[in-house]
C-alpha atoms as a printed R data frame, in Angstrom:
    type eleno elety resid chain resno       x       y       z
1   ATOM     1    CA   MET     A     1 111.218 105.060 120.850
2   ATOM     2    CA   LYS     A     2 113.338 102.130 119.699
3   ATOM     3    CA   ILE     A     3 113.410 100.795 123.249
4   ATOM     4    CA   ASN     A     4 109.626 101.106 123.467
5   ATOM     5    CA   LEU     A     5 109.084  99.137 120.246
6   ATOM     6    CA   ILE     A     6 111.445  96.371 121.302
7   ATOM     7    CA   ALA     A     7 109.675  96.301 124.668
8   ATOM     8    CA   VAL     A     8 106.439  95.520 122.833
9   ATOM     9    CA   LEU     A     9 108.160  92.530 121.210
10  ATOM    10    CA   PHE     A    10 109.260  91.085 124.552
11  ATOM    11    CA   PHE     A    11 105.876  91.879 126.104
12  ATOM    12    CA   LEU     A    12 104.025  89.911 123.423
13  ATOM    13    CA   VAL     A    13 106.392  86.952 123.711
14  ATOM    14    CA   GLY     A    14 106.239  86.996 127.486
15  ATOM    15    CA   PHE     A    15 102.476  87.370 127.538
16  ATOM    16    CA   SER     A    16 102.188  84.487 125.100
17  ATOM    17    CA   GLY     A    17 104.325  82.282 127.308
18  ATOM    18    CA   ILE     A    18 102.048  82.923 130.272
19  ATOM    19    CA   THR     A    19  99.006  82.052 128.183
20  ATOM    20    CA   GLN     A    20 100.630  78.888 126.931
21  ATOM    21    CA   ALA     A    21 101.260  77.714 130.480
22  ATOM    22    CA   ALA     A    22  97.559  78.078 131.216
23  ATOM    23    CA   GLU     A    23  96.439  76.466 127.929
24  ATOM    24    CA   PRO     A    24  98.905  73.712 126.952
25  ATOM    25    CA   THR     A    25  98.654  72.438 123.408
26  ATOM    26    CA   CYS     A    26  99.751  69.026 122.162
27  ATOM    27    CA   THR     A    27 101.737  68.145 125.277
28  ATOM    28    CA   GLU     A    28 100.516  64.582 125.784
29  ATOM    29    CA   PRO     A    29 102.366  61.977 123.722
30  ATOM    30    CA   ASN     A    30  99.178  59.931 123.250
31  ATOM    31    CA   ASP     A    31  96.973  62.868 122.300
32  ATOM    32    CA   PRO     A    32  95.261  61.874 118.986
33  ATOM    33    CA   ALA     A    33  95.574  65.457 117.767
34  ATOM    34    CA   CYS     A    34  99.347  65.130 117.930
35  ATOM    35    CA   ALA     A    35  99.681  61.684 116.405
36  ATOM    36    CA   ASN     A    36 100.788  62.869 112.972
37  ATOM    37    CA   GLN     A    37 102.928  65.793 114.107
38  ATOM    38    CA   THR     A    38 106.705  65.803 114.461
39  ATOM    39    CA   PRO     A    39 108.221  67.373 117.593
40  ATOM    40    CA   ALA     A    40 109.230  70.439 115.545
41  ATOM    41    CA   GLU     A    41 105.695  70.830 114.201
42  ATOM    42    CA   LYS     A    42 104.236  70.490 117.682
43  ATOM    43    CA   THR     A    43 106.555  73.200 118.978
44  ATOM    44    CA   SER     A    44 105.815  75.500 116.035
45  ATOM    45    CA   ALA     A    45 102.055  75.060 116.292
46  ATOM    46    CA   THR     A    46 102.200  75.657 120.017
47  ATOM    47    CA   LEU     A    47 104.229  78.840 119.508
48  ATOM    48    CA   ARG     A    48 101.763  80.333 116.995
49  ATOM    49    CA   GLU     A    49  98.758  79.401 119.101
50  ATOM    50    CA   SER     A    50 100.469  80.759 122.183
51  ATOM    51    CA   ILE     A    51 101.188  84.102 120.515
52  ATOM    52    CA   ASP     A    52  97.641  84.353 119.182
53  ATOM    53    CA   SER     A    53  96.236  83.533 122.611
54  ATOM    54    CA   GLY     A    54  98.367  86.268 124.121
55  ATOM    55    CA   LYS     A    55  97.161  88.779 121.535
56  ATOM    56    CA   ALA     A    56  93.556  87.728 122.201
57  ATOM    57    CA   LYS     A    57  94.098  88.350 125.904
58  ATOM    58    CA   ILE     A    58  95.531  91.800 125.126
59  ATOM    59    CA   ALA     A    59  92.478  92.548 122.974
60  ATOM    60    CA   GLU     A    60  90.174  91.432 125.758
61  ATOM    61    CA   THR     A    61  91.950  93.655 128.257
62  ATOM    62    CA   LEU     A    62  92.342  96.702 125.981
63  ATOM    63    CA   PHE     A    63  88.811  97.007 124.574
64  ATOM    64    CA   GLY     A    64  89.386  94.898 121.469
65  ATOM    65    CA   LEU     A    65  92.781  96.318 120.450
66  ATOM    66    CA   ASP     A    66  94.286  94.061 117.752
67  ATOM    67    CA   VAL     A    67  98.093  94.186 117.838
68  ATOM    68    CA   MET     A    68 100.634  92.690 115.454
69  ATOM    69    CA   ALA     A    69 104.404  93.071 115.529
70  ATOM    70    CA   PHE     A    70 107.062  91.838 113.138
71  ATOM    71    CA   GLY     A    71 110.719  92.506 112.480
72  ATOM    72    CA   ASP     A    72 113.457  91.411 110.143
73  ATOM    73    CA   GLY     A    73 117.201  91.293 109.699
74  ATOM    74    CA   GLN     A    74 119.248  90.341 106.679
75  ATOM    75    CA   SER     A    75 122.687  89.354 105.514
76  ATOM    76    CA   PHE     A    76 124.447  89.948 102.188
77  ATOM    77    CA   TYR     A    77 127.899  90.065 100.612
78  ATOM    78    CA   ASN     A    78 129.707  93.367 100.158
79  ATOM    79    CA   ASP     A    79 131.885  94.309  97.183
80  ATOM    80    CA   ALA     A    80 134.884  92.610  98.787
81  ATOM    81    CA   GLY     A    81 132.977  89.349  98.947
82  ATOM    82    CA   ASP     A    82 132.709  89.403 102.746
83  ATOM    83    CA   PRO     A    83 129.425  88.680 104.524
84  ATOM    84    CA   ALA     A    84 127.687  91.697 106.056
85  ATOM    85    CA   TYR     A    85 124.671  91.923 108.345
86  ATOM    86    CA   GLN     A    86 122.178  94.656 108.983
87  ATOM    87    CA   TRP     A    87 119.112  95.385 111.063
88  ATOM    88    CA   GLY     A    88 116.038  95.737 108.903
89  ATOM    89    CA   THR     A    89 112.828  97.129 110.351
90  ATOM    90    CA   PHE     A    90 110.645  96.439 113.342
91  ATOM    91    CA   GLU     A    91 106.980  97.329 112.961
92  ATOM    92    CA   VAL     A    92 104.024  97.417 115.335
93  ATOM    93    CA   ASP     A    93 100.533  97.536 113.832
94  ATOM    94    CA   ALA     A    94  97.459  98.177 115.943
95  ATOM    95    CA   ALA     A    95  93.775  98.498 115.085
96  ATOM    96    CA   ILE     A    96  90.606  98.891 117.102
97  ATOM    97    CA   ASP     A    97  86.937  98.974 116.166
98  ATOM    98    CA   THR     A    98  84.910 101.753 117.733
99  ATOM    99    CA   PRO     A    99  81.141 102.354 117.778
100 ATOM   100    CA   TYR     A   100  79.352 103.771 114.742
101 ATOM   101    CA   ASP     A   101  81.284 101.587 112.239
102 ATOM   102    CA   ILE     A   102  84.554 103.468 112.765
103 ATOM   103    CA   GLN     A   103  87.922 101.743 112.952
104 ATOM   104    CA   ALA     A   104  91.198 103.336 114.060
105 ATOM   105    CA   ALA     A   105  94.535 101.922 112.892
106 ATOM   106    CA   ILE     A   106  98.202 102.794 113.243
107 ATOM   107    CA   ALA     A   107 101.557 101.371 112.105
108 ATOM   108    CA   VAL     A   108 104.871 102.473 113.646
109 ATOM   109    CA   VAL     A   109 108.133 101.438 111.987
110 ATOM   110    CA   GLN     A   110 111.599 101.439 113.542
111 ATOM   111    CA   ASP     A   111 114.612 101.053 111.281
112 ATOM   112    CA   ALA     A   112 118.309 101.393 112.048
113 ATOM   113    CA   TYR     A   113 118.074 105.193 112.103
114 ATOM   114    CA   THR     A   114 114.572 106.523 112.768
115 ATOM   115    CA   THR     A   115 111.132 105.742 114.111
116 ATOM   116    CA   THR     A   116 108.188 106.838 111.984
117 ATOM   117    CA   MET     A   117 104.426 106.490 111.987
118 ATOM   118    CA   THR     A   118 103.893 105.224 108.448
119 ATOM   119    CA   VAL     A   119 100.160 104.649 108.858
120 ATOM   120    CA   GLY     A   120  97.534 106.272 111.044
121 ATOM   121    CA   PHE     A   121  93.908 106.598 109.948
122 ATOM   122    CA   LEU     A   122  90.243 106.482 110.858
123 ATOM   123    CA   ASP     A   123  88.095 104.236 108.670
124 ATOM   124    CA   TYR     A   124  84.325 104.501 108.318
125 ATOM   125    CA   ASN     A   125  82.823 101.409 106.721
126 ATOM   126    CA   THR     A   126  79.178 100.744 105.996
127 ATOM   127    CA   SER     A   127  79.757  97.033 105.333
128 ATOM   128    CA   GLY     A   128  82.537  94.522 104.872
129 ATOM   129    CA   ALA     A   129  85.522  93.605 106.999
130 ATOM   130    CA   SER     A   130  87.874  95.809 108.985
131 ATOM   131    CA   ILE     A   131  90.998  97.027 107.207
132 ATOM   132    CA   ALA     A   132  94.509  95.946 108.112
133 ATOM   133    CA   PRO     A   133  96.816  98.949 108.620
134 ATOM   134    CA   ARG     A   134  99.020  97.794 105.719
135 ATOM   135    CA   GLY     A   135  98.901  95.365 102.818
136 ATOM   136    CA   ARG     A   136  96.082  94.189 100.579
137 ATOM   137    CA   LEU     A   137  92.760  95.925 101.111
138 ATOM   138    CA   SER     A   138  89.631  94.016 102.005
139 ATOM   139    CA   VAL     A   139  88.259  91.829  99.194
140 ATOM   140    CA   GLU     A   140  84.781  91.656 100.698
141 ATOM   141    CA   LYS     A   141  81.922  93.754  99.429
142 ATOM   142    CA   GLY     A   142  81.851  97.089 101.182
143 ATOM   143    CA   PHE     A   143  82.343 100.833 101.134
144 ATOM   144    CA   HIS     A   144  85.020 102.665 103.151
145 ATOM   145    CA   ILE     A   145  86.062 106.251 103.785
146 ATOM   146    CA   GLN     A   146  89.463 106.833 105.395
147 ATOM   147    CA   ILE     A   147  91.170 109.945 106.655
148 ATOM   148    CA   GLY     A   148  94.764 110.045 107.844
149 ATOM   149    CA   ARG     A   149  98.007 108.576 106.523
150 ATOM   150    CA   PHE     A   150  98.231 105.363 104.493
151 ATOM   151    CA   ASP     A   151 100.074 103.495 101.728
152 ATOM   152    CA   ILE     A   152  98.807 104.726  98.374
153 ATOM   153    CA   PRO     A   153  97.188 102.097  96.089
154 ATOM   154    CA   PHE     A   154  99.098 102.790  92.885
155 ATOM   155    CA   GLY     A   155  99.794  99.760  90.725
156 ATOM   156    CA   SER     A   156  99.969  96.499  92.674
157 ATOM   157    CA   ASP     A   157 103.311  96.252  94.509
158 ATOM   158    CA   TRP     A   158 102.106  98.604  97.278
159 ATOM   159    CA   GLN     A   159 100.376  95.561  98.800
160 ATOM   160    CA   PHE     A   160 103.762  94.001  99.623
161 ATOM   161    CA   PHE     A   161 105.770  96.853 101.203
162 ATOM   162    CA   ALA     A   162 105.868  95.102 104.602
163 ATOM   163    CA   SER     A   163 108.413  92.279 104.833
164 ATOM   164    CA   LYS     A   164 105.826  89.834 106.196
165 ATOM   165    CA   ASP     A   165 103.644  90.283 103.089
166 ATOM   166    CA   SER     A   166 106.331  89.779 100.457
167 ATOM   167    CA   VAL     A   167 107.897  86.565  99.190
168 ATOM   168    CA   SER     A   168 110.998  88.445  97.997
169 ATOM   169    CA   ILE     A   169 113.472  90.481 100.029
170 ATOM   170    CA   SER     A   170 113.821  93.271  97.470
171 ATOM   171    CA   ARG     A   171 111.180  95.376  95.766
172 ATOM   172    CA   PRO     A   172 110.930  95.526  91.968
173 ATOM   173    CA   LEU     A   173 112.941  98.176  90.110
174 ATOM   174    CA   SER     A   174 109.645  99.862  89.196
175 ATOM   175    CA   THR     A   175 108.871 100.427  92.889
176 ATOM   176    CA   ASP     A   176 112.374 101.471  93.901
177 ATOM   177    CA   GLN     A   177 113.168 103.767  90.980
178 ATOM   178    CA   VAL     A   178 109.820 105.072  89.729
179 ATOM   179    CA   MET     A   179 108.018 105.433  93.071
180 ATOM   180    CA   GLY     A   180 111.038 106.049  95.294
181 ATOM   181    CA   GLY     A   181 110.551 102.826  97.229
182 ATOM   182    CA   GLY     A   182 106.794 103.283  97.607
183 ATOM   183    CA   TYR     A   183 104.360 106.153  98.050
184 ATOM   184    CA   ASN     A   184 102.893 106.951 101.477
185 ATOM   185    CA   ASP     A   185 100.960 110.160 102.189
186 ATOM   186    CA   GLU     A   186  98.221 111.758 104.248
187 ATOM   187    CA   GLY     A   187  94.785 112.780 103.064
188 ATOM   188    CA   ILE     A   188  91.394 111.209 102.439
189 ATOM   189    CA   ARG     A   189  90.680 107.978 100.600
190 ATOM   190    CA   VAL     A   190  87.455 106.334  99.432
191 ATOM   191    CA   PHE     A   191  87.344 102.736  98.253
192 ATOM   192    CA   ALA     A   192  84.713 100.122  97.579
193 ATOM   193    CA   ASN     A   193  84.165  96.638  96.178
194 ATOM   194    CA   ASN     A   194  80.974  95.235  94.666
195 ATOM   195    CA   GLY     A   195  82.314  91.776  93.867
196 ATOM   196    CA   SER     A   196  83.606  92.186  90.318
197 ATOM   197    CA   LEU     A   197  84.718  95.831  90.415
198 ATOM   198    CA   ASN     A   198  86.774  97.645  93.037
199 ATOM   199    CA   TYR     A   199  88.046 101.202  93.090
200 ATOM   200    CA   ASN     A   200  90.154 103.597  95.143
201 ATOM   201    CA   SER     A   201  90.138 107.380  94.921
202 ATOM   202    CA   TYR     A   202  92.171 109.749  97.048
203 ATOM   203    CA   LEU     A   203  92.968 113.406  97.699
204 ATOM   204    CA   LEU     A   204  96.396 113.854  99.287
205 ATOM   205    CA   HIS     A   205  98.898 116.400 100.524
206 ATOM   206    CA   GLY     A   206 100.985 115.649  97.452
207 ATOM   207    CA   LEU     A   207 104.561 115.073  96.377
208 ATOM   208    CA   HIS     A   208 105.577 118.743  96.422
209 ATOM   209    CA   GLY     A   209 103.511 120.242  99.206
210 ATOM   210    CA   GLY     A   210 100.488 121.055  97.048
211 ATOM   211    CA   ARG     A   211  97.627 118.729  96.226
212 ATOM   212    CA   LEU     A   212  97.391 115.317  94.642
213 ATOM   213    CA   VAL     A   213  94.353 113.492  93.304
214 ATOM   214    CA   GLY     A   214  94.305 109.972  91.935
215 ATOM   215    CA   GLY     A   215  92.930 106.482  92.140
216 ATOM   216    CA   ARG     A   216  92.891 102.916  90.922
217 ATOM   217    CA   VAL     A   217  90.163 100.795  89.345
218 ATOM   218    CA   GLY     A   218  90.372  97.010  89.522
219 ATOM   219    CA   ILE     A   219  88.305  94.506  87.545
220 ATOM   220    CA   THR     A   220  87.942  90.805  88.402
221 ATOM   221    CA   PRO     A   221  85.953  89.476  85.430
222 ATOM   222    CA   PHE     A   222  86.478  85.744  85.953
223 ATOM   223    CA   SER     A   223  86.000  85.560  89.723
224 ATOM   224    CA   ASP     A   224  82.872  84.535  91.552
225 ATOM   225    CA   PRO     A   225  81.146  87.462  93.255
226 ATOM   226    CA   PHE     A   226  82.619  88.114  96.669
227 ATOM   227    CA   SER     A   227  80.404  87.331  99.621
228 ATOM   228    CA   LEU     A   228  79.918  89.090 102.922
229 ATOM   229    CA   LYS     A   229  79.912  85.680 104.586
230 ATOM   230    CA   SER     A   230  83.125  84.322 103.098
231 ATOM   231    CA   THR     A   231  86.057  86.045 101.455
232 ATOM   232    CA   LYS     A   232  86.668  84.765  97.938
233 ATOM   233    CA   GLU     A   233  90.441  85.144  98.094
234 ATOM   234    CA   PRO     A   234  92.533  84.392  96.182
235 ATOM   235    CA   LYS     A   235  91.064  85.975  93.079
236 ATOM   236    CA   ASN     A   236  91.457  84.166  89.771
237 ATOM   237    CA   PHE     A   237  92.326  87.275  87.767
238 ATOM   238    CA   GLU     A   238  92.464  91.030  88.328
239 ATOM   239    CA   PHE     A   239  93.322  93.868  86.001
240 ATOM   240    CA   GLY     A   240  94.038  97.332  87.430
241 ATOM   241    CA   LEU     A   241  94.507 100.826  86.063
242 ATOM   242    CA   SER     A   242  95.951 103.655  88.206
243 ATOM   243    CA   TYR     A   243  96.414 107.387  87.668
244 ATOM   244    CA   LEU     A   244  97.513 110.366  89.759
245 ATOM   245    CA   HIS     A   245  97.930 114.111  89.187
246 ATOM   246    CA   ASP     A   246 100.127 116.153  91.503
247 ATOM   247    CA   GLY     A   247  99.833 119.942  91.398
248 ATOM   248    CA   GLY     A   248 100.428 123.136  93.309
249 ATOM   249    CA   ALA     A   249  97.845 125.044  95.310
250 ATOM   250    CA   ASP     A   250  96.387 126.305  92.025
251 ATOM   251    CA   TRP     A   251  96.421 122.764  90.547
252 ATOM   252    CA   SER     A   252  99.228 123.663  88.144
253 ATOM   253    CA   LYS     A   253 100.835 120.382  87.077
254 ATOM   254    CA   ASN     A   254 103.901 119.147  88.938
255 ATOM   255    CA   GLU     A   255 103.711 115.465  88.077
256 ATOM   256    CA   THR     A   256 101.440 112.882  86.498
257 ATOM   257    CA   ALA     A   257 101.742 109.120  86.662
258 ATOM   258    CA   TRP     A   258  99.831 106.109  85.443
259 ATOM   259    CA   ALA     A   259 100.144 102.377  85.870
260 ATOM   260    CA   VAL     A   260  98.629  99.142  84.624
261 ATOM   261    CA   ASP     A   261  98.808  95.922  86.605
262 ATOM   262    CA   ALA     A   262  97.485  92.395  86.325
263 ATOM   263    CA   GLU     A   263  97.452  89.386  88.621
264 ATOM   264    CA   VAL     A   264  96.609  85.767  87.794
265 ATOM   265    CA   ARG     A   265  96.101  83.171  90.529
266 ATOM   266    CA   LEU     A   266  95.880  79.535  89.524
267 ATOM   267    CA   GLU     A   267  96.986  77.935  92.768
268 ATOM   268    CA   PRO     A   268  99.711  77.004  93.403
269 ATOM   269    CA   TRP     A   269 100.938  79.377  90.657
270 ATOM   270    CA   VAL     A   270 100.665  83.174  90.814
271 ATOM   271    CA   ALA     A   271 101.829  85.701  88.220
272 ATOM   272    CA   ARG     A   272 101.935  89.506  88.472
273 ATOM   273    CA   PHE     A   273 102.693  92.168  85.903
274 ATOM   274    CA   GLU     A   274 103.040  95.909  86.518
275 ATOM   275    CA   TYR     A   275 104.054  98.879  84.370
276 ATOM   276    CA   LEU     A   276 104.544 102.381  85.828
277 ATOM   277    CA   ASP     A   277 105.121 105.659  83.970
278 ATOM   278    CA   ARG     A   278 105.813 108.919  85.796
279 ATOM   279    CA   THR     A   279 106.290 112.328  84.120
280 ATOM   280    CA   ILE     A   280 107.801 115.242  86.091
281 ATOM   281    CA   ASP     A   281 107.396 118.893  85.100
282 ATOM   282    CA   ALA     A   282 110.582 120.854  84.468
283 ATOM   283    CA   SER     A   283 109.702 123.267  87.301
284 ATOM   284    CA   VAL     A   284 110.163 120.539  89.922
285 ATOM   285    CA   ALA     A   285 112.351 118.006  88.071
286 ATOM   286    CA   ASP     A   286 115.702 117.229  89.645
287 ATOM   287    CA   GLY     A   287 117.603 116.042  86.615
288 ATOM   288    CA   SER     A   288 114.968 113.536  85.439
289 ATOM   289    CA   ASP     A   289 111.701 114.361  83.715
290 ATOM   290    CA   ARG     A   290 110.383 110.846  83.106
291 ATOM   291    CA   LEU     A   291 110.654 107.594  85.056
292 ATOM   292    CA   ARG     A   292 109.416 104.240  83.792
293 ATOM   293    CA   GLY     A   293 109.601 100.692  85.032
294 ATOM   294    CA   TRP     A   294 107.978  97.303  84.798
295 ATOM   295    CA   HIS     A   295 108.283  93.826  86.200
296 ATOM   296    CA   PHE     A   296 106.905  90.347  85.654
297 ATOM   297    CA   THR     A   297 106.899  88.170  88.753
298 ATOM   298    CA   GLN     A   298 105.977  84.506  89.094
299 ATOM   299    CA   GLU     A   299 105.475  82.576  92.333
300 ATOM   300    CA   TYR     A   300 104.974  78.869  92.853
301 ATOM   301    CA   ALA     A   301 103.946  77.405  96.212
302 ATOM   302    CA   LEU     A   302 105.359  74.015  97.143
303 ATOM   303    CA   GLU     A   303 103.247  71.836  99.374
304 ATOM   304    CA   GLU     A   304 105.906  71.255 102.028
305 ATOM   305    CA   VAL     A   305 109.680  71.112 102.134
306 ATOM   306    CA   ALA     A   306 111.176  69.741 105.362
307 ATOM   307    CA   SER     A   307 107.935  70.619 107.209
308 ATOM   308    CA   SER     A   308 108.302  74.224 105.991
309 ATOM   309    CA   PRO     A   309 105.849  75.379 103.280
310 ATOM   310    CA   THR     A   310 107.912  77.191 100.660
311 ATOM   311    CA   VAL     A   311 107.128  79.655  97.869
312 ATOM   312    CA   LEU     A   312 109.557  79.986  94.956
313 ATOM   313    CA   PHE     A   313 109.691  83.203  92.947
314 ATOM   314    CA   LEU     A   314 111.256  84.537  89.759
315 ATOM   315    CA   ARG     A   315 111.143  88.193  88.691
316 ATOM   316    CA   TYR     A   316 112.408  90.131  85.712
317 ATOM   317    CA   GLY     A   317 112.200  93.921  85.833
318 ATOM   318    CA   GLU     A   318 113.495  97.074  84.195
319 ATOM   319    CA   GLY     A   319 113.903 100.683  85.268
320 ATOM   320    CA   ILE     A   320 114.312 103.523  82.772
321 ATOM   321    CA   VAL     A   321 115.229 107.145  83.563
322 ATOM   322    CA   ASN     A   322 114.991 109.988  81.033
323 ATOM   323    CA   PRO     A   323 117.327 111.587  80.239
324 ATOM   324    CA   ALA     A   324 119.625 108.616  80.653
325 ATOM   325    CA   GLU     A   325 122.398 109.095  83.199
326 ATOM   326    CA   ILE     A   326 125.045 108.130  80.646
327 ATOM   327    CA   THR     A   327 124.277 111.271  78.590
328 ATOM   328    CA   SER     A   328 126.103 113.313  81.234
329 ATOM   329    CA   VAL     A   329 128.715 110.857  82.578
330 ATOM   330    CA   GLY     A   330 129.505 108.889  79.435
331 ATOM   331    CA   ALA     A   331 128.399 105.544  78.037
332 ATOM   332    CA   ASP     A   332 131.557 103.882  79.374
333 ATOM   333    CA   GLN     A   333 130.256 104.387  82.958
334 ATOM   334    CA   GLY     A   334 127.227 102.144  82.619
335 ATOM   335    CA   ASP     A   335 124.131 101.273  80.644
336 ATOM   336    CA   GLU     A   336 121.181 103.359  79.552
337 ATOM   337    CA   ARG     A   337 118.689 101.414  81.660
338 ATOM   338    CA   ASP     A   338 118.570  98.878  84.489
339 ATOM   339    CA   ALA     A   339 117.486  95.294  83.876
340 ATOM   340    CA   ARG     A   340 117.583  92.761  86.713
341 ATOM   341    CA   VAL     A   341 116.618  89.167  87.424
342 ATOM   342    CA   ASP     A   342 115.649  88.200  90.984
343 ATOM   343    CA   VAL     A   343 115.144  84.574  92.018
344 ATOM   344    CA   GLY     A   344 114.684  82.958  95.412
345 ATOM   345    CA   PHE     A   345 112.250  81.546  97.932
346 ATOM   346    CA   SER     A   346 110.448  82.196 101.191
347 ATOM   347    CA   ALA     A   347 109.982  79.353 103.677
348 ATOM   348    CA   ASN     A   348 107.538  79.238 106.572
349 ATOM   349    CA   LEU     A   349 109.914  77.586 109.019
350 ATOM   350    CA   GLY     A   350 108.391  74.647 110.831
351 ATOM   351    CA   ASN     A   351 104.981  75.571 109.407
352 ATOM   352    CA   SER     A   352 104.828  77.955 112.357
353 ATOM   353    CA   ASN     A   353 103.541  81.164 110.715
354 ATOM   354    CA   VAL     A   354 106.026  82.861 113.037
355 ATOM   355    CA   PHE     A   355 109.400  82.572 111.279
356 ATOM   356    CA   GLN     A   356 109.931  83.318 107.583
357 ATOM   357    CA   TRP     A   357 113.313  82.594 106.061
358 ATOM   358    CA   LYS     A   358 113.973  84.174 102.664
359 ATOM   359    CA   PHE     A   359 116.787  83.691 100.193
360 ATOM   360    CA   GLU     A   360 117.313  85.787  97.055
361 ATOM   361    CA   VAL     A   361 119.835  86.073  94.239
362 ATOM   362    CA   GLN     A   362 120.024  89.211  92.071
363 ATOM   363    CA   GLN     A   363 121.742  89.508  88.713
364 ATOM   364    CA   TYR     A   364 121.909  92.775  86.767
365 ATOM   365    CA   LEU     A   365 121.809  92.255  83.011
366 ATOM   366    CA   ASN     A   366 122.157  96.006  82.485
367 ATOM   367    CA   ALA     A   367 123.051  98.591  85.102
368 ATOM   368    CA   THR     A   368 123.133 102.395  85.065
369 ATOM   369    CA   PRO     A   369 126.060 104.278  86.646
370 ATOM   370    CA   ASP     A   370 123.977 104.978  89.754
371 ATOM   371    CA   SER     A   371 123.073 101.309  90.224
372 ATOM   372    CA   ARG     A   372 126.736 100.338  89.890
373 ATOM   373    CA   GLN     A   373 127.445 102.397  93.023
374 ATOM   374    CA   THR     A   374 125.069 100.467  95.273
375 ATOM   375    CA   PRO     A   375 126.689  98.392  98.053
376 ATOM   376    CA   GLY     A   376 127.376  94.830  96.975
377 ATOM   377    CA   PHE     A   377 127.076  95.485  93.253
378 ATOM   378    CA   GLY     A   378 130.687  94.400  92.736
379 ATOM   379    CA   HIS     A   379 129.875  90.948  94.110
380 ATOM   380    CA   LYS     A   380 128.023  89.264  91.226
381 ATOM   381    CA   PRO     A   381 125.582  87.753  91.486
382 ATOM   382    CA   SER     A   382 124.343  89.405  94.692
383 ATOM   383    CA   TRP     A   383 123.112  87.049  97.427
384 ATOM   384    CA   PHE     A   384 120.736  87.990 100.261
385 ATOM   385    CA   THR     A   385 119.095  86.172 103.147
386 ATOM   386    CA   GLN     A   386 116.458  87.493 105.530
387 ATOM   387    CA   LEU     A   387 114.718  86.262 108.651
388 ATOM   388    CA   VAL     A   388 111.283  87.713 109.441
389 ATOM   389    CA   VAL     A   389 109.666  87.144 112.848
390 ATOM   390    CA   ILE     A   390 105.888  87.669 112.994
391 ATOM   391    CA   LEU     A   391 104.123  88.097 116.327
């Protein structure tokens, strides 16, 4: 399967190159459209347009199939202070619109060890735009019913699981520790947006092989009503409230969780806040009966830096496990909770919308015994770089 996914990457690049040869862009030195572009910008623009042209040709040949592929790799320092490198993930997303307002979508992810289908659903929509397999849901007015497997809208960070959608390399402590890196499940989901109110509700297979019901309500009180003709994104402000109940076949409680989140967008500045609280019943708890976490993230978009639009970010987050790990191993082995500062940037290299280069520094202010065992923790602060390629 890994060979097949990588083959898709080369196919898209190769197909794009063929298309570019047929439709040259900005190749004449005296072309007025190229007058204000540097050679690097011309090359970058040509590459993005070439890839998009190749994807359009694929869609034309394969009955409107929309394909996207992206992959990433990163480097970091280990505890000895030596640089280390690792393969991240390679993902192929595909979506196609069928008659009767039904869309089919799939996302297949290859990491260093396995290949998994993280998303695969059918979407029935009465109005509004089609839905991307992953990331932020449509902000247009509309009503959708989905059946299959998808990322669960709980809190707000679920919109940034894919490396191409996130400014940072890491996920907040609340996502990693409270939600186990992010929640993905199969079932049925209903969501809608009327312009100032949006909601999600879902019935899923569940965390323990039973049933799970939950949802999220989002309010955008200070935004103009969304239009079917034009998407009013970014929103000025959104406040969200999430809840889920996981139970057995008889609906006996296994877990409950709730979250509040808020997002403010005053371009070029964006701020996000999220608090998650998860309670686990003793019958299914594995040492911990309550998990909590929160983060406050700020992003600031620079106009251009060396022809590469750049977004700076700063995040502070905490993760809290009850009972604290130090109650069993001793307070001398670590702290009661985790507290971490993440700072860095993401640059759109050459303004190409093809290559993202990210840099991030992490500093633990408090660390539990478990966090102290993670690779690279001994090298403080921890430094990471990542290159994301988007096709």
